[in-house]
C-alpha positions as CSV (number, residue, x, y, z in Angstrom):
1,M,0.0,0.0,0.0
2,T,1.3,3.4,-0.8
3,E,1.9,5.7,2.2
4,R,2.8,9.5,1.9
5,L,4.2,11.8,4.3
6,V,2.4,14.9,4.9
7,V,3.6,18.3,6.8
8,D,0.8,20.0,8.5
9,R,0.9,23.4,10.5
10,S,-2.6,24.1,10.8
11,A,-4.2,25.4,14.2
12,D,-6.9,22.8,14.2
13,H,-6.6,19.4,12.8
14,P,-9.9,17.5,13.7
15,A,-8.9,14.3,11.4
16,W,-5.6,14.0,13.4
17,D,-7.5,14.4,16.9
18,D,-10.0,11.8,15.7
19,F,-7.1,9.3,14.8
20,L,-5.6,9.7,18.2
21,A,-9.0,9.2,20.0
22,R,-9.3,5.6,18.3
23,T,-5.7,4.3,18.1
24,P,-4.1,2.7,20.9
25,G,-1.5,4.9,22.5
26,G,-2.9,8.1,21.1
27,G,-3.6,10.6,23.8
28,Y,-4.6,14.3,24.4
29,L,-1.0,15.5,24.4
30,Q,-0.7,14.9,20.7
31,T,-3.7,16.7,19.6
32,S,-4.0,19.7,17.7
33,R,-6.2,20.9,20.7
34,W,-3.3,20.6,23.0
35,A,-1.0,22.6,20.6
36,R,-3.5,25.5,21.0
37,V,-3.0,25.4,24.4
38,K,1.0,25.5,24.3
39,A,0.7,28.3,21.7
40,V,-0.3,30.6,24.7
41,V,3.0,30.0,26.0
42,G,4.8,30.7,22.8
43,L,5.1,27.0,21.2
44,R,4.2,26.2,17.6
45,A,3.2,23.0,16.5
46,V,4.3,21.2,13.2
47,R,2.9,17.6,12.4
48,L,4.2,14.8,10.4
49,L,1.5,12.7,9.4
50,T,1.5,9.3,7.4
51,E,-1.5,9.2,5.1
52,R,-2.7,5.9,3.2
53,Y,-5.5,6.4,0.6
54,G,-6.3,9.6,2.3
55,E,-6.5,8.3,5.9
56,I,-4.0,9.0,8.6
57,V,-2.2,5.8,9.7
58,S,0.5,7.3,11.9
59,G,1.9,10.6,12.8
60,C,3.8,12.9,15.3
61,Q,3.1,16.4,16.5
62,L,6.3,18.5,17.5
63,L,6.0,21.6,19.9
64,V,8.6,23.9,18.8
65,R,10.2,26.7,20.6
66,D,12.4,29.1,18.3
67,V,15.7,30.4,19.7
68,P,16.8,33.4,18.2
69,L,19.9,33.3,15.9
70,L,20.4,29.6,17.1
71,G,17.5,27.6,15.5
72,A,14.8,25.8,17.6
73,V,14.2,23.1,20.3
74,A,11.3,20.8,20.2
75,Y,9.5,18.1,22.1
76,S,6.9,15.6,21.3
77,P,4.9,14.2,24.6
78,R,3.5,10.7,23.7
79,G,4.7,10.8,20.1
80,P,4.9,9.3,17.7
81,V,1.5,7.4,17.4
82,I,1.9,4.6,15.0
83,G,-1.4,2.8,13.7
84,D,-1.9,-0.6,12.8
85,G,0.6,-1.7,9.8
86,A,1.9,1.7,9.4
87,D,5.8,2.0,8.5
88,A,7.5,3.6,11.8
89,D,10.9,3.6,10.0
90,A,9.6,6.0,7.2
91,L,8.1,8.4,9.7
92,L,11.2,8.5,12.0
93,R,13.3,9.2,8.6
94,G,10.9,11.9,7.9
95,L,11.0,13.5,11.4
96,R,14.7,13.9,10.9
97,E,14.1,15.7,7.7
98,L,11.5,17.9,9.1
99,A,13.8,18.7,12.1
100,R,16.3,19.8,9.7
101,Q,13.9,22.0,7.6
102,E,12.8,23.6,11.1
103,R,16.4,24.3,12.2
104,I,15.6,22.0,15.3
105,G,18.9,21.3,17.2
106,F,17.5,19.3,20.0
107,L,14.5,17.1,19.7
108,K,12.9,14.9,22.8
109,L,10.4,12.3,22.1
110,Q,8.4,10.6,24.9
111,P,6.9,7.6,23.0
112,P,3.1,6.7,24.0
113,P,1.8,3.7,26.1
114,G,2.4,0.7,24.0
115,G,5.5,2.4,22.0
116,E,8.1,0.0,23.1
117,G,8.0,-1.9,19.8
118,F,9.5,1.1,17.9
119,I,12.2,1.7,20.3
120,P,14.9,-0.2,18.3
121,A,13.8,2.1,15.4
122,L,14.4,5.1,17.5
123,E,17.9,4.1,18.5
124,A,18.7,3.2,14.9
125,H,17.9,7.1,14.1
126,G,20.2,8.2,16.8
127,F,17.7,8.9,19.6
128,D,19.4,8.5,22.9
129,P,17.7,7.3,26.0
130,S,16.9,10.2,28.5
131,D,15.8,10.3,32.2
132,D,14.6,13.8,31.9
133,E,10.9,13.2,31.2
134,I,8.5,15.7,29.4
135,A,5.5,13.3,30.1
136,P,5.1,11.1,33.0
137,T,7.0,7.6,32.7
138,A,5.0,6.2,35.3
139,T,1.5,6.8,36.6
140,T,-1.4,5.1,38.3
141,R,-4.9,4.3,36.6
142,V,-8.1,3.5,38.3
143,P,-10.1,1.1,35.9
144,L,-13.7,2.5,35.8
145,T,-15.4,0.3,33.2
146,G,-18.5,-1.5,34.8
147,R,-17.4,-0.7,38.5
148,S,-20.1,0.6,40.9
149,D,-19.3,3.0,43.7
150,E,-18.9,-0.1,45.9
151,D,-16.4,-1.4,43.6
152,L,-14.4,1.7,43.4
153,R,-14.6,2.2,47.3
154,A,-13.4,-1.5,47.9
155,A,-10.4,-1.1,45.6
156,M,-8.9,1.8,48.0
157,R,-6.5,1.6,50.7
158,A,-8.4,1.2,54.1
159,T,-6.8,4.8,55.1
160,T,-8.3,6.4,51.8
161,R,-11.7,5.0,52.4
162,R,-11.9,6.3,55.9
163,R,-10.8,9.7,54.9
164,L,-13.3,9.8,52.1
165,R,-15.9,8.8,54.8
166,Q,-14.7,11.6,56.9
167,G,-14.9,14.0,53.9
168,E,-18.5,12.9,53.0
169,K,-19.6,13.6,56.9
170,S,-18.3,17.1,56.8
171,D,-19.5,20.3,55.5
172,I,-17.4,20.3,52.6
173,R,-19.2,20.2,49.2
174,V,-17.9,19.3,45.6
175,R,-19.4,21.6,42.8
176,V,-19.1,21.7,39.2
177,G,-17.3,24.8,38.1
178,D,-17.2,26.7,34.7
179,E,-14.5,29.1,33.2
180,N,-15.4,31.7,35.5
181,D,-14.2,29.6,38.4
182,L,-10.7,29.2,36.8
183,P,-9.2,32.0,38.9
184,I,-10.2,29.9,41.9
185,L,-8.1,27.0,40.5
186,Q,-5.2,29.6,39.8
187,R,-5.1,31.1,43.3
188,L,-4.9,27.6,44.7
189,L,-2.3,26.4,42.3
190,E,-0.1,29.6,42.9
191,A,-0.3,29.0,46.7
192,T,0.7,25.2,46.3
193,A,3.5,26.1,44.0
194,Q,4.6,28.6,46.7
195,R,4.4,25.9,49.3
196,Q,6.2,23.1,47.2
197,G,8.6,25.2,45.3
198,F,7.6,24.5,41.6
199,G,6.6,27.0,38.7
200,S,3.0,27.3,37.8
201,Y,1.5,28.3,34.3
202,P,-0.4,31.4,34.0
203,L,-4.2,31.9,34.2
204,R,-4.2,32.2,30.5
205,Y,-2.8,28.9,30.1
206,H,-5.7,27.0,31.9
207,Q,-8.2,29.3,30.1
208,A,-7.0,28.0,26.7
209,M,-6.9,24.5,28.3
210,W,-10.6,24.9,29.2
211,R,-11.6,26.3,25.8
212,A,-9.7,23.8,23.9
213,F,-11.1,20.9,25.7
214,G,-14.5,21.8,27.4
215,P,-16.8,22.0,28.5
216,G,-18.9,19.0,28.4
217,D,-17.3,15.5,28.3
218,G,-13.9,16.9,27.1
219,A,-13.1,19.0,30.3
220,R,-14.4,19.2,33.9
221,L,-13.7,21.6,36.8
222,L,-14.3,20.6,40.1
223,V,-14.2,22.8,43.3
224,A,-14.3,21.7,46.8
225,E,-15.7,24.3,49.1
226,S,-16.5,24.8,52.9
227,G,-19.0,27.7,53.7
228,G,-18.2,29.3,50.4
229,R,-14.5,29.1,50.9
230,P,-12.5,27.1,48.1
231,L,-10.3,24.2,49.8
232,S,-9.3,22.2,46.7
233,A,-9.8,22.1,42.9
234,A,-9.1,20.2,39.9
235,L,-9.2,20.4,36.0
236,L,-10.0,17.1,34.3
237,I,-9.4,16.5,30.7
238,G,-11.3,13.5,29.0
239,F,-10.1,12.1,25.7
240,G,-10.2,8.9,24.1
241,D,-10.9,6.2,26.7
242,T,-9.2,8.0,29.7
243,A,-10.2,10.9,32.0
244,V,-7.1,12.6,33.2
245,Y,-6.3,14.3,36.3
246,K,-4.7,17.3,34.6
247,V,-4.2,20.2,37.2
248,G,-5.0,20.2,40.9
249,A,-4.3,22.2,43.9
250,W,-5.4,22.8,47.4
251,D,-5.2,25.4,50.3
252,G,-2.9,23.4,52.4
253,S,-5.1,23.4,55.4
254,S,-5.2,20.3,57.7
255,G,-8.2,18.9,59.2
256,S,-10.7,16.2,58.9
257,G,-12.6,17.5,56.0
258,R,-10.4,15.8,53.3
259,P,-11.3,17.9,50.2
260,N,-8.8,16.2,48.0
261,E,-10.3,12.9,48.7
262,L,-13.6,14.2,47.9
263,V,-12.6,16.0,44.8
264,H,-10.9,12.7,43.4
265,W,-13.9,10.6,44.1
266,S,-16.2,13.0,42.4
267,A,-13.9,13.0,39.3
268,Q,-13.7,9.0,38.9
269,R,-17.5,8.9,39.1
270,W,-17.7,11.5,36.4
271,G,-15.3,9.7,34.3
272,R,-17.0,6.5,34.7
273,D,-20.6,8.0,34.2
274,R,-19.4,9.5,30.9
275,G,-18.0,6.1,29.7
276,F,-14.3,6.5,30.2
277,A,-12.3,3.3,30.8
278,Y,-9.7,4.8,33.2
279,Y,-9.1,7.7,35.5
280,D,-5.4,8.7,35.1
281,F,-3.6,10.5,38.1
282,E,-1.0,11.6,35.4
283,G,2.1,10.6,37.3
284,M,3.7,9.1,40.0
285,N,7.2,8.3,41.3
286,L,9.0,6.0,39.1
287,A,11.2,4.3,41.6
288,A,7.9,3.5,43.5
289,A,6.2,2.2,40.2
290,R,9.3,0.1,39.5
291,A,8.8,-1.5,43.1
292,L,5.3,-2.1,42.8
293,V,5.4,-3.7,39.5
294,R,8.3,-5.9,40.9
295,G,6.3,-6.8,43.8
296,N,8.7,-5.2,46.2
297,P,7.6,-2.6,49.1
298,L,7.7,1.0,48.3
299,P,10.9,3.0,48.8
300,D,11.3,4.7,52.1
301,D,11.3,8.1,50.6
302,V,8.2,7.9,48.6
303,S,6.5,11.2,48.3
304,G,3.2,11.9,50.1
305,V,1.7,12.8,46.8
306,T,2.4,9.3,45.2
307,F,1.3,7.6,48.5
308,F,-2.0,9.5,48.2
309,K,-2.5,8.7,44.5
310,L,-1.8,5.0,45.2
311,G,-4.5,5.0,47.9
312,F,-7.3,4.9,45.4
313,G,-6.3,1.5,44.3
314,G,-5.2,2.0,40.5
315,E,-3.2,0.0,38.2
316,V,0.6,1.1,38.1
317,A,1.7,1.9,34.6
318,I,5.2,2.3,33.3
319,F,5.6,4.0,29.9
320,P,8.7,4.2,27.5
321,Q,11.6,6.2,28.4
322,A,12.2,9.5,26.8
323,R,14.6,9.8,24.0
324,D,16.8,12.8,22.9
325,L,18.1,13.7,19.5
326,V,20.8,16.4,18.9
327,L,20.9,17.5,15.4
328,P,23.8,19.4,13.4
329,T,22.5,22.9,13.9
330,I,24.2,25.8,15.5
331,L,22.4,25.0,18.8
332,G,23.1,21.3,18.4
333,R,26.7,21.8,17.8
334,T,26.9,24.2,20.8
335,M,25.3,21.4,22.9
336,R,27.6,18.7,21.7
337,N,30.9,21.0,22.0
338,M,29.6,21.9,25.7
339,N,29.4,18.1,26.3
340,L,26.9,18.2,29.0
341,P,24.7,15.3,29.5
342,L,21.3,16.4,28.2
343,R,19.5,15.4,31.6
344,R,21.2,18.3,33.1
345,W,19.7,20.8,30.7
346,G,16.8,21.4,33.2
347,A,16.5,25.2,32.1
348,L,16.2,24.0,28.5
349,R,13.3,21.6,29.5
350,H,11.4,24.4,31.1
351,L,12.2,26.7,28.0
352,V,10.8,24.0,25.7
353,A,7.8,23.2,27.7
354,G,6.8,26.7,28.0
355,R,7.2,27.4,31.8
356,R,9.6,30.0,31.1
357,S,7.9,31.8,28.2
């Protein structure tokens, strides 16, 4: 069968998004809708698609940041996505040529779930393993299909069930929010970022996320309140067979109310009732995930966040390792000449992702 490679730079590509929604490994991070979100922080999207008889059978969306005078850096979270019978090798050859045309000196790919099969092809095309991830390498996902409330509760750790009951007996209520409530999420997120020492995206970023995926079945905003005071909030994205916990924050107050447990409980039931197969916490500690997959105890230094997520009884999933490619542009040669391991380019990673716009 004849396949042809097509370069696409359109702001919206519904056919590509539909291909991702129905193809194993396809996820929201590869969609043109996600590209619109990243455009808010200065990234542009370029896609290389493989078409067979006019139908998309594989592809890869790159998110590109131009670096004045030096070229560009780019990354592809959960890409490329290879459909049944598609030629992965031809797509990767095309990606190298596309990177050359775009003057990309540094390209990071994080293959999708199930993408282990084309790791040898990535290595053959010069992509080196990297410990510096751009999408979570490990996560925990709660199966939702056919499960009642009782089933979901029974899968939880006893401590999580107890805390959920405490929350249900408190005066905290979880309500469905809309775009007008995004500043509440933003305030909680900035407070969380200050407590925990990480950088947060601006409000306009989360507004773009809401407009790209919601409202309706594509996005959900949940706000936990007590006496009208917001305590916790979460923004969810639903795509394909998965409802994803994309952004969440809380005010840091202690007590028996347990707003975070209530928010995730509401989120899981929303995902189940909308027909999603999984509720994905989108990320957990990789060392903890590897220990659990091997049947070993959790490491002593596992974070409270990872322990909290595991309390809901999800299935641990480990995805393919990120891969880096340095190309012979001015930027690429500079990186090679400096002889620094790519995993130490933390500032570059933030620049590519858009946290430093």
